[in-house]
C-alpha positions in Angstrom: 5.2 -26.7 31.0 3.0 -23.6 31.4 2.1 -21.1 28.7 1.5 -17.8 30.3 0.8 -15.3 27.5 0.4 -15.0 23.7 0.9 -11.8 21.7 0.2 -10.4 18.3 0.4 -7.0 16.9 0.9 -4.6 14.0 2.2 -1.2 13.0 1.0 1.5 10.6 2.1 5.1 10.6 0.4 7.3 13.2 1.2 10.2 15.4 0.3 11.6 18.8 -2.6 13.5 17.0 -4.2 10.1 16.0 -3.5 8.7 19.4 -5.6 11.6 21.0 -8.4 10.7 18.5 -8.2 7.1 19.5 -8.4 8.0 23.2 -11.4 10.2 22.6 -13.1 7.3 20.8 -12.2 4.7 23.4 -13.1 6.9 26.4 -16.2 8.8 25.1 -17.3 7.1 21.8 -16.7 10.5 20.2 -14.9 12.0 17.2 -14.5 15.6 16.0 -14.8 14.4 12.5 -18.1 14.2 10.5 -18.6 10.5 11.3 -21.8 8.6 12.0 -22.4 8.5 15.7 -24.4 5.3 15.5 -21.6 3.6 13.7 -19.1 4.9 16.3 -21.3 3.4 19.1 -21.6 0.1 17.4 -17.9 -0.2 16.9 -17.1 0.9 20.4 -19.5 -1.7 21.8 -17.9 -4.5 19.8 -14.5 -3.6 21.5 -16.0 -4.5 25.0 -13.6 -2.0 26.7 -12.8 -2.3 30.4 -10.2 -0.2 32.1 -8.3 2.5 30.0 -5.0 4.0 30.9 -2.9 6.8 29.2 0.8 6.7 29.9 4.3 7.3 28.6 7.1 4.8 28.1 9.5 6.5 25.7 6.4 7.3 23.7 2.8 8.1 24.7 0.5 5.1 24.7 -3.0 3.9 25.5 -3.6 0.6 27.3 -7.1 -0.9 27.8 -8.5 -4.2 29.0 -11.5 -6.0 27.4 -14.2 -8.4 28.4 -12.5 -11.0 26.2 -9.5 -11.0 28.7 -7.4 -9.4 26.0 -5.2 -6.4 26.7 -4.5 -3.8 24.0 -1.6 -1.4 23.9 -1.4 1.4 21.3 1.7 3.7 20.9 1.7 7.1 19.4 3.7 5.9 16.4 1.0 3.4 15.5 2.3 0.3 17.1 -0.4 -2.0 18.4 0.2 -5.0 20.7 -2.5 -7.4 21.9 -1.9 -9.8 24.8 -4.1 -12.8 25.8 -3.0 -14.1 29.1 -5.8 -16.6 29.6 -4.1 -19.4 27.7 -2.9 -22.9 28.2 -1.1 -25.5 26.2 -4.2 -27.5 25.4 -6.1 -24.5 24.0 -3.1 -22.7 22.5 -4.5 -22.5 18.9 -8.0 -21.5 20.1 -6.4 -18.8 22.3 -4.3 -17.5 19.3 -7.5 -17.5 17.2 -9.3 -15.5 19.9 -6.8 -12.7 20.0 -6.4 -12.7 16.1 -10.2 -12.4 15.8 -10.3 -9.5 18.1 -7.6 -7.7 16.1 -9.1 -8.4 12.7 -12.8 -8.2 13.3 -13.1 -5.7 16.1 -10.2 -3.4 16.6 -9.2 -3.0 12.9 -12.7 -2.1 11.6 -13.1 0.5 14.4 -9.7 2.2 13.6 -10.4 1.9 9.8 -13.7 3.9 10.2 -12.1 6.3 12.7 -9.5 7.3 10.1 -11.6 6.8 7.0 -11.4 10.5 6.0 -8.4 12.1 4.4 -5.8 10.6 2.0 -6.9 7.2 0.8 -5.0 4.0 1.1 -3.9 2.9 -2.4 -6.0 0.0 -3.6 -2.7 -2.0 -4.1 -2.2 -1.8 -0.3 -5.8 -2.5 0.7 -7.0 -6.0 1.6 -3.5 -7.3 1.9 -3.6 -10.5 4.1 -1.4 -9.9 7.2 0.6 -12.8 8.5 1.1 -12.0 12.2 4.1 -12.9 14.2 2.8 -14.9 17.1 4.7 -14.7 20.4 4.2 -17.5 22.8 5.5 -17.1 26.3 6.3 -20.2 28.3 7.4 -20.5 31.9 10.4 -22.6 32.6 9.9 -25.0 29.7 12.4 -27.7 28.8 13.9 -28.0 25.4 11.6 -31.0 24.7 8.6 -28.9 25.5 9.7 -26.2 23.0 10.4 -28.8 20.4 6.9 -30.2 20.8 5.4 -26.7 20.4 7.6 -26.1 17.3 6.4 -29.4 15.8 2.8 -28.4 16.3 3.2 -25.1 14.5 6.0 -24.6 11.9 8.2 -27.7 12.2 11.2 -25.5 11.1 13.5 -23.5 13.3 15.0 -20.3 12.0 17.3 -19.7 15.0 17.7 -20.4 18.7 19.2 -18.3 21.4 19.8 -19.2 25.0 21.1 -17.4 28.1 20.5 -17.5 31.8 17.3 -15.4 31.8 15.4 -16.6 28.7 15.6 -18.8 25.6 14.2 -17.8 22.2 13.2 -20.2 19.5 12.0 -18.6 16.3 10.2 -20.0 13.3 8.7 -17.9 10.6 5.3 -16.9 12.1 6.0 -18.1 15.6 8.3 -17.0 18.4 8.7 -19.2 21.5 10.1 -17.4 24.4 11.0 -19.5 27.4 11.1 -17.2 30.5 13.5 -18.4 33.1 13.9 -15.3 35.3 13.2 -12.3 33.1 10.5 -9.8 34.0 7.4 -9.9 31.8 7.8 -6.2 31.2 11.2 -6.7 29.6 9.8 -9.5 27.5 6.9 -7.3 26.4 9.3 -4.5 25.3 11.2 -7.0 23.2 7.9 -8.2 21.6 6.8 -4.7 20.8 10.1 -3.8 19.2 10.1 -7.1 17.3 6.6 -6.4 16.0 7.7 -3.0 14.8 10.8 -4.2 13.1 8.9 -7.0 11.3 6.1 -4.8 10.2 8.5 -2.1 9.1 10.5 -4.7 7.0 7.2 -6.2 5.7 5.9 -2.8 4.5 9.2 -2.1 2.7 9.0 -5.5 1.0 5.4 -4.8 -0.1 6.6 -1.4 -1.6 9.4 -3.2 -3.4 6.9 -5.7 -5.0 4.5 -2.8 -5.8 7.4 -1.0 -7.6 8.0 -4.1 -9.7 4.3 -4.5 -10.5 3.8 -0.8 -11.5 7.0 -0.6 -13.5 5.9 -3.6 -15.5 2.4 -2.0 -16.1 4.1 1.1 -17.4 6.3 -1.1 -19.6 3.2 -2.8 -20.9 1.8 0.5 -22.0 5.0 1.7 -23.6 6.0 -1.7 -25.2 3.9 -1.0 -28.3 6.2 0.8 -30.7 3.2 1.7 -32.9 -0.2 2.5 -31.3 -3.5 3.6 -32.8 -4.7 7.1 -32.2 -7.9 5.8 -30.5 -5.7 4.0 -27.9 -3.6 6.9 -26.9 -6.3 8.4 -24.6 -6.8 5.0 -22.8 -3.0 4.6 -22.3 -2.7 8.1 -21.0 -5.7 7.5 -18.5 -3.8 4.3 -17.3 -0.7 6.3 -16.7 -2.6 8.9 -14.7 -3.9 6.2 -12.4 -0.5 4.7 -11.9 1.0 8.2 -11.2 -1.7 8.7 -8.5 -0.8 5.4 -6.8 2.9 6.1 -7.0 2.5 9.6 -5.4 0.3 8.2 -2.5 2.7 5.4 -1.7 5.7 7.7 -2.0 4.2 9.9 0.7 3.9 6.9 3.1 7.4 5.8 2.4 8.8 9.3 3.1 7.1 9.1 6.5 8.8 6.0 7.7 12.3 7.4 8.4 11.0 9.4 11.4 9.5 6.4 13.1 12.6 4.1 12.8 14.8 6.9 14.4 12.6 7.2 17.4 12.3 3.5 17.9 16.0 3.0 17.6 16.7 5.6 20.3 14.2 3.9 22.7 15.6 0.4 22.1 19.2 1.3 22.5 18.6 3.3 25.7 17.8 -0.1 27.4 20.9 -2.3 27.7 18.9 -5.5 28.1 16.6 -4.7 25.3 19.6 -4.0 23.0 20.9 -7.5 23.8 17.4 -9.0 23.2 17.1 -7.3 19.9 20.5 -8.5 18.8 19.4 -12.1 18.5 16.5 -11.3 16.1 18.7 -11.1 13.1 17.6 -7.6 12.2 19.4 -4.3 12.7 18.0 -0.8 12.7 20.9 0.3 10.5 20.0 -2.3 7.9 16.4 -1.2 7.9 17.5 2.4 7.3 19.6 1.3 4.4 16.7 -0.7 3.0 14.4 2.3 3.4 16.9 4.5 1.5 17.0 1.8 -1.3 13.2 1.7 -1.5 13.0 5.5 -1.7 15.5 5.5 -4.5 13.5 2.9 -6.4 10.3 5.0 -6.0 12.1 8.1 -7.2 13.1 6.1 -10.3 9.5 4.9 -10.7 8.1 8.5 -10.4 10.6 9.7 -13.1 9.8 6.8 -15.3 6.0 7.3 -15.1 6.5 11.0 -15.7 8.4 10.4 -18.8 5.7 8.1 -20.1 3.0 10.6 -19.5 5.0 13.3 -21.4 5.5 10.8 -24.2 1.8 10.0 -24.6 0.7 13.6 -24.0 2.9 14.6 -27.0 1.3 11.9 -29.1 -2.3 13.0 -27.9 -1.3 16.6 -29.0 -0.2 15.3 -32.3 -3.5 13.5 -32.9 -5.4 16.6 -31.9 -3.3 18.7 -34.4 -3.9 16.3 -37.2 -7.6 16.2 -36.5 -7.9 20.0 -36.6 -6.0 20.1 -39.9 -8.3 17.5 -41.4 -11.4 19.4 -40.2 -10.0 22.6 -41.7 -9.7 20.9 -45.1 -13.3 19.7 -44.9 -14.6 23.2 -43.9 -12.7 24.8 -46.7 -14.1 22.3 -49.2 -17.6 23.1 -48.0 -17.1 26.8 -48.1 -15.6 26.6 -51.6 -18.6 24.6 -52.8 -21.0 27.2 -51.4 -19.1 30.1 -53.1 -19.2 28.3 -56.5 -22.9 27.7 -56.1 -23.6 31.4 -55.5 -21.4 32.6 -58.4 -23.1 30.2 -61.0 -26.6 31.3 -60.3 -28.2 34.5 -61.0 -30.7 34.5 -58.1 -31.6 32.0 -55.4 -34.6 29.8 -56.2 -36.2 27.2 -53.9 -36.2 24.0 -56.1 -36.3 20.3 -55.5 -32.9 20.1 -57.1 -31.6 22.7 -54.7 -32.9 20.7 -51.7 -31.2 17.5 -53.1 -28.0 19.5 -53.7 -28.0 20.7 -50.2 -28.3 17.3 -48.7 -25.7 15.9 -51.0 -23.2 18.6 -49.8 -24.2 17.8 -46.1 -23.6 14.1 -46.7 -20.3 14.7 -48.4 -19.3 16.9 -45.4 -20.4 14.3 -42.9 -18.8 11.5 -44.8 -15.5 13.4 -45.2 -15.4 14.3 -41.4 -16.2 10.6 -40.5 -13.6 9.2 -42.8 -10.9 11.6 -41.6 -11.9 10.8 -38.0 -11.6 7.1 -38.6 -8.2 7.7 -40.3 -7.1 9.7 -37.2 -8.1 6.9 -34.9 -6.6 4.1 -36.8 -3.5 5.9 -37.9 -0.3 4.4 -36.4 1.9 6.6 -34.2 5.4 5.7 -33.3 6.3 5.6 -29.6 9.8 6.8 -29.6 11.5 5.9 -26.3 14.8 4.5 -25.1 14.7 0.8 -24.4 16.8 -0.8 -21.7 18.0 -4.4 -21.2 16.8 -5.5 -17.8 19.1 -8.5 -17.8 22.5 -6.9 -17.0 24.1 -10.2 -16.0 24.5 -11.7 -19.4 27.5 -13.6 -20.5 28.7 -13.2 -24.1 29.2 -16.4 -26.1 32.9 -16.8 -26.8 34.1 -18.2 -30.0 36.1 -21.3 -29.6 
C-alpha cells in the first residue's frame, strides 16, 4: 500500500478583501495597516514560502509551496487546505504532526497578527482547541490495508463507501480515501468541501454551546429574587459584558449564510463532486436549517439579556432615587439645626462650646449619611421577573 498525501484544513469567515491582504503579505511582506514591520518579516520568514500562485476555481484563491514540502491553498471565503505529499505508511503520524505544526505554529500566528486590528474575537471563542479532520489518501489499497490504518488511528468506523473510482472509510477525525482511478484534483475538491462543511457545522455547534453557557450566566444573575443594593451595579456590569459577547457573536453568525450559498453552488455545479459529497452524511440544506435555528436562539438570547439589563437598570434607578431622598433628609436636618442656632443667639461669638457644637453637628451629619448609605446598600430589592420551567417534558403523576 502507498500513502500519497495527507491533508488538513480549517475555515473562518473571510472575503476577497482579506485574500488581497494575505497576498500582499505573502508576496511582499507588507500590510497597509499600522502593523510592526519587523514582526511581519519574522512571521513571513517562519512560513518559508516558495512559489506563489493566484487563481480562480469558482472562487479566487492563493496557493503557495513551502520549504517544508507542504502546499497551502487559501480561498477568498477563508477556507484553508494544507497538503503534505512527502508521506509514507511508516512515518504517517510524523507526517501528520508536521503539517499540523505548520498550520498551528506558523500559518495561524501569521494570519492572527495580520488581522489583529478591528472587531475582536470574543474570549469565549479564543483559544478553542481545534480537532482537525485528517484526510489520508492511499493508492490502490486493499480493504485489509485500510483496516490496519483504521486500527492504528480511531478503531471505529463511522461509515464506508465504495465505487469503481474510490473508496472512503471515515472515522471521527480521520478520513481514509483509497484512490483507484480518480484524479487527485477531484479528490482535493472533495476534501476542501468536506473541510468547509465540518468547520461550518463545528462553528454552529460552538455557538449553540455558548448560547447555553451565556443563558445560564444570565439566569445566575437573575435567580436571586432579592438582591442587595450594593450588588446591583456588579450584576449590571456582568450583564453588559454578556451583551457585548452576544453582539459580537451575533455578527459572525449573520455572516455565515452568504458563504454556505456560494459553496453550495460551486459543489452542485460539479456532478462528480455532488456524488462525492453525498456520501459524507451532511447536506447543505441541513446546514442552512441549522444556521437558521442558531440565529433564532441568538435572537432569543439578545432579547433575554436586554430584558435583564432593563430590569437591573430599573433597580439601579430605584436605589439612586432612595439615596437622593435620604441625603435630602440629612441636608434638611442640618439646615434646620443651623436656623435654630441662629434664632436662639443674639450675636455670634467664638467660644469653645461653639466649636464643639460645630463638630457635633458635623459628626451627626456624617453619621446620618453613612448610616443611610449603609441601609441603601444592604436594603433588599425584589427582582420581579417571569420564571419559566425549562423541563417541558414532564409527566404528571396520575392517581391510581
